C-alpha positions as CSV (number, residue, x, y, z in Angstrom):
1,M,169.0,68.9,166.9
2,F,166.3,71.6,168.2
3,D,164.0,68.6,168.6
4,V,165.9,66.9,171.4
5,T,163.8,67.5,174.5
6,K,165.7,69.7,177.4
7,G,165.9,67.1,179.7
8,N,168.1,64.9,177.5
9,R,170.8,67.7,177.0
10,L,173.7,67.7,178.6
11,H,173.6,70.9,180.7
12,I,176.8,73.2,180.2
13,A,176.6,76.3,182.9
14,I,178.8,79.3,182.5
15,F,179.5,81.4,185.5
16,G,181.8,84.5,185.9
17,K,181.8,88.1,187.2
18,R,180.1,90.7,185.2
19,N,181.6,91.5,181.7
20,A,184.3,88.6,182.2
21,G,182.9,87.6,178.9
22,K,180.2,85.0,179.7
23,S,177.7,85.8,176.7
24,S,180.1,86.3,174.1
25,L,181.6,83.0,174.7
26,I,178.5,81.3,174.2
27,N,178.5,83.4,170.6
28,A,182.0,81.9,170.2
29,L,180.9,78.3,170.8
30,T,177.7,78.6,168.8
31,G,179.3,80.6,165.9
32,Q,176.0,82.9,166.3
33,N,175.3,85.9,168.0
34,L,172.7,84.3,170.2
35,A,173.7,86.0,173.5
36,I,173.3,89.8,174.2
37,V,176.9,91.3,174.7
38,S,177.4,94.8,176.2
39,D,180.3,96.6,177.9
40,V,177.7,97.7,180.6
41,A,178.1,95.3,183.4
42,G,175.0,93.1,184.4
43,T,173.6,92.8,181.1
44,T,172.5,89.2,181.8
45,T,170.3,89.2,184.8
46,D,168.6,85.6,184.8
47,P,169.8,82.3,183.8
48,V,169.3,81.9,179.9
49,Y,169.2,78.5,178.2
50,K,170.7,77.9,174.7
51,S,170.4,74.8,172.4
52,M,173.3,73.8,170.4
53,E,175.1,70.7,169.7
54,I,179.0,69.8,170.2
55,L,180.1,67.0,168.4
56,P,180.8,64.3,169.4
57,I,179.3,65.1,173.0
58,G,175.6,65.6,171.0
59,P,172.9,68.1,171.8
60,V,173.7,70.4,174.7
61,M,172.2,73.1,176.6
62,L,174.2,76.1,177.6
63,I,173.2,78.1,180.4
64,D,174.5,81.7,180.6
65,T,174.2,83.3,184.2
66,A,174.2,86.5,185.8
67,G,177.6,88.0,187.4
68,I,178.6,86.3,190.1
69,D,180.0,89.4,191.8
70,D,176.5,91.1,191.3
71,S,176.0,93.7,194.3
72,G,173.1,95.2,196.2
73,E,170.0,93.2,197.5
74,L,168.6,92.3,193.7
75,G,172.3,91.6,192.8
76,R,172.3,89.0,195.9
77,L,169.2,87.5,194.5
78,R,170.6,87.1,190.8
79,V,173.7,85.4,192.3
80,Q,171.6,82.8,194.1
81,K,169.7,82.3,191.0
82,S,173.0,81.6,189.3
83,L,173.9,79.3,191.9
84,E,170.9,77.1,191.8
85,V,171.8,76.4,188.3
86,L,174.4,74.0,189.3
87,R,171.5,71.7,190.6
88,K,171.0,70.9,186.8
89,T,174.4,71.4,185.3
90,E,176.5,68.4,184.1
91,I,179.9,70.6,183.4
92,A,180.2,74.1,184.7
93,I,182.7,76.7,183.1
94,L,184.2,79.3,185.1
95,V,185.1,82.4,183.1
96,V,187.9,84.6,184.2
97,A,189.1,87.7,182.3
98,V,193.0,88.3,181.9
99,D,192.8,91.7,183.7
100,S,190.8,90.4,186.7
101,K,191.8,88.6,189.9
102,F,190.4,85.6,191.7
103,D,188.4,86.2,194.8
104,S,185.5,84.7,196.9
105,S,183.1,84.8,194.0
106,E,185.4,82.6,191.9
107,Q,186.2,80.3,195.0
108,L,182.5,80.0,195.8
109,V,181.6,78.5,192.4
110,I,184.6,76.2,192.5
111,E,183.7,75.1,196.1
112,Q,180.1,74.3,195.2
113,C,181.2,72.3,192.0
114,K,183.6,70.2,194.2
115,K,180.6,69.6,197.0
116,L,178.3,68.5,194.1
117,T,181.0,66.6,192.4
118,I,180.4,68.8,189.1
119,P,183.4,68.8,186.4
120,L,184.8,72.3,186.2
121,I,186.5,74.0,183.5
122,I,188.2,77.7,184.1
123,V,188.2,79.6,181.0
124,V,190.6,82.5,180.6
125,N,189.2,84.8,178.6
126,K,190.1,88.2,176.5
127,I,193.7,87.0,175.8
128,D,193.6,89.0,172.9
129,T,193.7,92.3,175.4
130,G,196.6,91.4,177.3
131,A,199.2,89.0,178.7
132,V,198.0,86.2,181.5
133,A,199.3,86.7,184.8
134,N,201.4,84.0,186.3
135,N,199.2,84.1,189.6
136,L,195.9,84.5,187.9
137,I,194.9,81.0,188.9
138,P,195.6,80.3,192.6
139,A,197.9,77.5,193.2
140,E,195.3,75.3,195.1
141,Y,193.2,75.2,191.7
142,A,196.3,74.4,189.6
143,D,194.6,70.9,189.0
144,L,191.6,72.2,187.3
145,P,191.5,72.1,183.3
146,V,192.1,75.5,181.9
147,A,191.4,76.9,178.3
148,F,193.0,80.1,177.3
149,L,191.0,82.0,174.9
150,S,189.5,85.3,173.2
151,S,185.7,84.8,172.8
152,L,186.1,88.0,170.3
153,T,188.5,86.6,168.1
154,G,187.8,82.8,168.4
155,N,191.4,81.9,169.3
156,G,191.3,78.9,171.7
157,I,187.6,78.1,171.2
158,N,188.6,74.5,169.9
159,T,190.8,73.8,173.3
160,L,187.7,74.6,175.0
161,K,185.6,72.3,173.1
162,R,188.3,69.4,173.3
163,L,188.0,69.9,177.1
164,L,184.4,69.8,177.3
165,I,184.6,66.5,175.2
166,K,187.1,65.1,177.7
167,H,185.4,66.0,181.1
168,A,181.9,65.3,180.1
169,P,180.6,62.7,182.2
170,S,180.9,59.4,180.6
171,K,177.0,58.6,181.9
172,W,175.2,62.0,182.1
173,E,172.5,60.1,180.6
174,Q,171.8,57.0,182.5
175,Q,171.2,53.6,180.9
176,T,168.4,53.4,178.2
177,L,165.0,53.9,179.4
178,V,164.0,50.1,178.6
179,G,166.6,48.8,176.4
180,D,168.4,46.7,179.3
181,L,165.3,45.1,179.9
182,I,164.6,43.7,176.2
183,N,166.3,41.8,173.5
184,P,166.1,42.3,169.8
185,G,162.7,40.9,168.2
186,D,160.9,41.2,171.8
187,V,157.5,42.3,171.7
188,C,156.8,45.1,174.0
189,V,153.3,46.5,174.4
190,L,152.5,50.4,175.6
191,V,149.2,50.9,176.9
192,T,148.2,54.7,176.5
193,P,145.2,55.9,177.2
194,I,143.4,58.3,175.3
195,D,141.6,60.6,177.9
196,L,141.3,64.3,178.7
197,A,145.0,64.8,179.6
198,A,146.0,63.4,176.3
199,P,147.1,66.0,173.7
200,K,145.2,66.4,170.8
201,G,146.6,64.3,167.7
202,R,149.8,63.1,169.4
203,L,151.3,61.1,172.3
204,I,152.9,62.5,175.3
205,L,156.6,62.7,175.6
206,P,157.4,59.7,177.7
207,Q,155.5,57.4,175.4
208,V,157.4,59.0,172.4
209,Q,160.8,58.3,173.8
210,I,160.1,54.9,175.1
211,I,158.8,54.0,171.6
212,R,162.3,55.3,170.2
213,D,164.3,53.3,172.7
214,I,162.3,50.1,171.6
215,L,162.9,50.7,168.3
216,D,166.8,51.4,169.3
217,S,166.9,48.3,170.8
218,D,165.6,46.6,167.4
219,A,162.4,45.3,169.5
220,L,158.6,45.4,168.4
221,A,156.4,48.3,169.9
222,Y,152.9,47.6,170.0
223,V,150.6,50.7,171.0
224,V,147.0,50.2,172.3
225,K,144.6,52.1,174.5
226,E,143.4,49.9,177.7
227,R,140.4,48.6,176.2
228,E,142.4,46.9,173.8
229,L,145.4,45.3,175.6
230,R,143.7,41.9,176.1
231,A,143.1,41.7,172.6
232,C,146.3,42.4,171.2
233,I,148.0,40.1,173.6
234,Q,145.7,37.1,172.5
235,S,146.4,38.2,168.8
236,L,150.2,37.1,169.5
237,K,151.8,33.8,168.9
238,A,153.6,34.1,172.1
239,K,153.6,36.3,174.9
240,P,155.0,39.8,174.8
241,R,158.4,40.3,176.5
242,I,156.9,43.3,178.8
243,V,153.9,45.5,179.0
244,I,154.2,49.5,179.8
245,T,151.2,51.3,180.9
246,D,150.2,54.7,181.8
247,S,149.9,54.8,185.8
248,Q,146.5,55.9,185.3
249,A,145.5,52.8,183.9
250,F,147.4,50.3,186.1
251,L,144.3,48.3,187.4
252,K,142.9,47.3,184.0
253,A,146.3,46.8,182.3
254,D,147.5,44.4,185.2
255,A,144.3,42.4,185.1
256,D,144.8,42.1,181.3
257,T,148.7,41.1,181.2
258,P,149.4,37.4,181.7
259,P,151.7,35.8,184.6
260,G,155.3,35.9,183.6
261,V,155.1,38.8,181.4
262,L,157.2,42.0,182.7
263,F,154.9,44.7,184.1
264,T,155.7,48.5,184.6
265,S,154.8,51.8,183.9
266,F,156.1,54.8,181.7
267,S,156.4,56.9,184.9
268,I,158.5,54.1,186.8
269,L,160.7,53.6,183.8
270,F,161.3,57.5,184.0
271,A,162.0,57.5,187.9
272,R,164.8,54.9,187.2
273,F,165.9,56.9,184.1
274,K,166.2,60.6,185.9
275,G,166.6,59.5,189.6
276,D,167.1,56.8,191.9
277,L,164.5,54.1,191.6
278,R,165.0,52.4,194.9
279,T,164.9,55.7,196.9
280,F,161.4,56.4,195.0
281,V,160.3,53.2,196.2
282,E,161.3,53.3,199.9
283,G,159.3,56.6,200.0
284,A,156.3,54.7,198.7
285,S,155.8,53.1,201.8
286,V,155.4,56.5,203.7
287,L,151.9,56.7,201.9
288,G,150.5,54.2,204.3
289,R,151.8,56.2,207.6
290,L,150.2,59.5,206.5
291,R,147.6,60.9,208.9
292,S,145.2,63.8,208.8
293,G,146.9,67.2,209.1
294,D,150.2,65.9,207.7
295,K,151.8,68.1,204.8
296,V,152.7,66.7,201.5
297,L,154.5,68.5,198.6
298,I,153.6,67.9,195.1
299,A,156.2,68.8,192.8
300,E,156.3,68.8,189.0
301,S,159.4,70.0,187.2
302,C,157.4,71.7,184.2
303,T,154.4,74.0,183.9
304,H,151.3,72.7,182.0
305,H,148.0,73.3,181.2
306,R,145.8,71.2,183.7
307,V,142.7,69.6,182.9
308,E,139.6,69.1,185.0
309,D,140.9,65.8,186.9
310,D,144.5,66.9,186.6
311,I,146.3,63.8,188.1
312,G,149.0,65.8,190.4
313,T,146.3,68.4,191.7
314,V,143.3,66.1,191.9
315,K,143.7,62.8,191.6
316,I,146.6,61.9,193.5
317,P,145.6,64.1,196.4
318,R,141.9,62.6,196.2
319,W,143.2,58.9,196.1
320,I,145.5,59.7,199.5
321,R,142.6,61.4,201.1
322,N,140.2,58.6,200.7
323,M,142.9,55.9,202.1
324,Q,144.4,58.4,204.8
325,G,142.0,61.2,205.8
326,D,142.4,65.0,205.5
327,V,146.0,65.2,204.5
328,Q,147.5,68.8,203.4
329,F,149.0,69.5,200.0
330,E,151.0,72.2,198.8
331,H,152.4,72.5,195.0
332,V,155.2,73.8,193.1
333,A,155.9,73.6,189.4
334,G,158.9,74.6,187.0
335,T,162.3,75.4,188.4
336,E,161.3,76.1,191.7
337,F,162.1,73.8,194.4
338,P,162.3,74.8,198.2
339,D,165.4,74.1,200.0
340,N,163.5,74.0,203.5
341,L,161.2,70.5,203.4
342,S,161.0,70.4,207.3
343,E,157.3,71.1,207.6
344,Y,156.7,68.1,204.9
345,K,156.0,64.4,205.8
346,L,156.7,63.6,201.9
347,V,157.8,64.9,198.6
348,L,155.5,63.8,195.6
349,H,157.2,64.0,192.3
350,C,156.2,63.9,188.7
351,G,158.2,61.8,186.4
352,G,160.4,64.3,185.4
353,C,160.1,64.0,181.7
354,M,161.3,67.6,181.0
355,S,164.0,67.7,183.8
356,N,167.6,66.5,183.3
357,R,169.2,63.4,185.5
358,R,171.2,65.8,187.8
359,D,168.2,68.2,188.4
360,M,166.2,65.1,189.9
361,L,169.1,63.8,191.7
362,S,169.8,67.0,193.1
363,R,166.2,67.3,194.3
364,M,166.5,63.8,195.9
365,L,169.3,65.1,197.7
366,V,167.9,68.2,199.1
367,C,165.0,65.8,200.4
368,K,167.5,63.3,201.8
369,E,169.3,66.1,203.6
370,A,166.2,67.4,205.0
371,G,165.0,63.7,206.2
372,V,162.1,63.7,204.1
373,P,161.1,60.7,201.9
374,I,160.1,61.4,198.1
375,V,158.3,59.3,195.6
376,N,157.6,59.3,192.0
377,Y,153.9,59.7,190.7
378,G,154.0,56.3,188.9
379,I,155.2,54.6,191.9
380,A,152.8,56.4,194.1
381,I,149.8,55.2,192.3
382,G,151.0,51.8,192.1
383,Y,151.3,51.8,195.9
384,L,147.8,53.2,196.4
385,Q,146.2,51.0,193.9
386,G,147.7,47.9,195.5
387,V,149.8,46.7,192.3
388,L,153.2,48.3,192.8
389,K,155.0,44.8,193.5
390,R,153.7,43.9,190.2
391,A,154.6,47.2,188.7
392,L,158.2,46.5,190.0
393,S,158.5,42.9,188.3
394,P,161.4,44.1,186.2
395,W,163.3,44.7,189.4
396,P,162.8,41.7,191.7
397,E,165.1,43.0,194.4
398,L,163.1,46.2,195.1
399,Q,159.9,44.4,195.3
400,E,160.9,43.1,198.9
401,I,160.7,47.1,199.9
402,I,157.3,47.4,199.6
403,D,155.3,47.0,202.7
404,V,152.0,46.0,201.3
């Protein structure tokens, strides 16, 4: 369970006022003392992520947040951080203690969930301490699912679990990475260069996940370096169904892949799996219209050790400048993503293998609202190297969008 990557877990965020019992609720759900519980208001100051499994939903990521009624300048920043968690939330839980009242804090969470179409469950907590007032939950929110429970005694926890199962988005994980493009028995060849960026003794996460998806589809996965691709294909009795390459080996893999064989990259498959492929492809054409002095934001959803010729900070900027002049680049990494994008001509995003789908779609929505196009690393590399149309061969309807 703990080997499941963070981006593939259903993200459940827990909101509520200070001392509403959010942390104790996590302990009750997990059956473990994972969260610090205290009578002192404001024990949780930043979002805290905890992995667990709720059957039959499967692996989930519970997110414990700071009190939404926190006060003062520092408290305001904590509330802001808590609300930012909604960007990566598939289900929200709003915890209300029996001895409290609804006010603008709860209303803000509910309205934000409605705006982002996030399923919300209200938990009335601490029922072991007193009776629940008839008007505790305002009439305008009477349509929301409610669980009455005591996180201290565990009474009512199963009711909450049933509601989580019932209201979990049926498609919180998009279609398979590659399973809908192949059939049982198909041969899939994966091109995985072993260079400075490759982790010692193992493959990178996107490669591993696509291999697993191929195996789950009862197809055959052949894994080769770019220099062995031609020999691998020649050794087969029939053409492979698809060749999937690391984007940095696009040109070599394209040259060695026979006509009629589907061809794409790990990064493009993740662009479809995590976000909206059409939006990314539409953003690629902006690369050809950049001019000296334009600013581009390069965003990565995780932090990692950068090698000498890092793809995001060195290679892609170099390729763009060689083609378009002195374009300016700024970088953000991890959970940070600016709300104000007005100064940028384009957002260039990594494959998002460590993000969940809602987080990536939320980032894309921020870009759309700002009128700033967004493109994914793999799609950008394909465009810059002139092979994007070929790399979109599994989706011919998208090939017509490309202007080169």
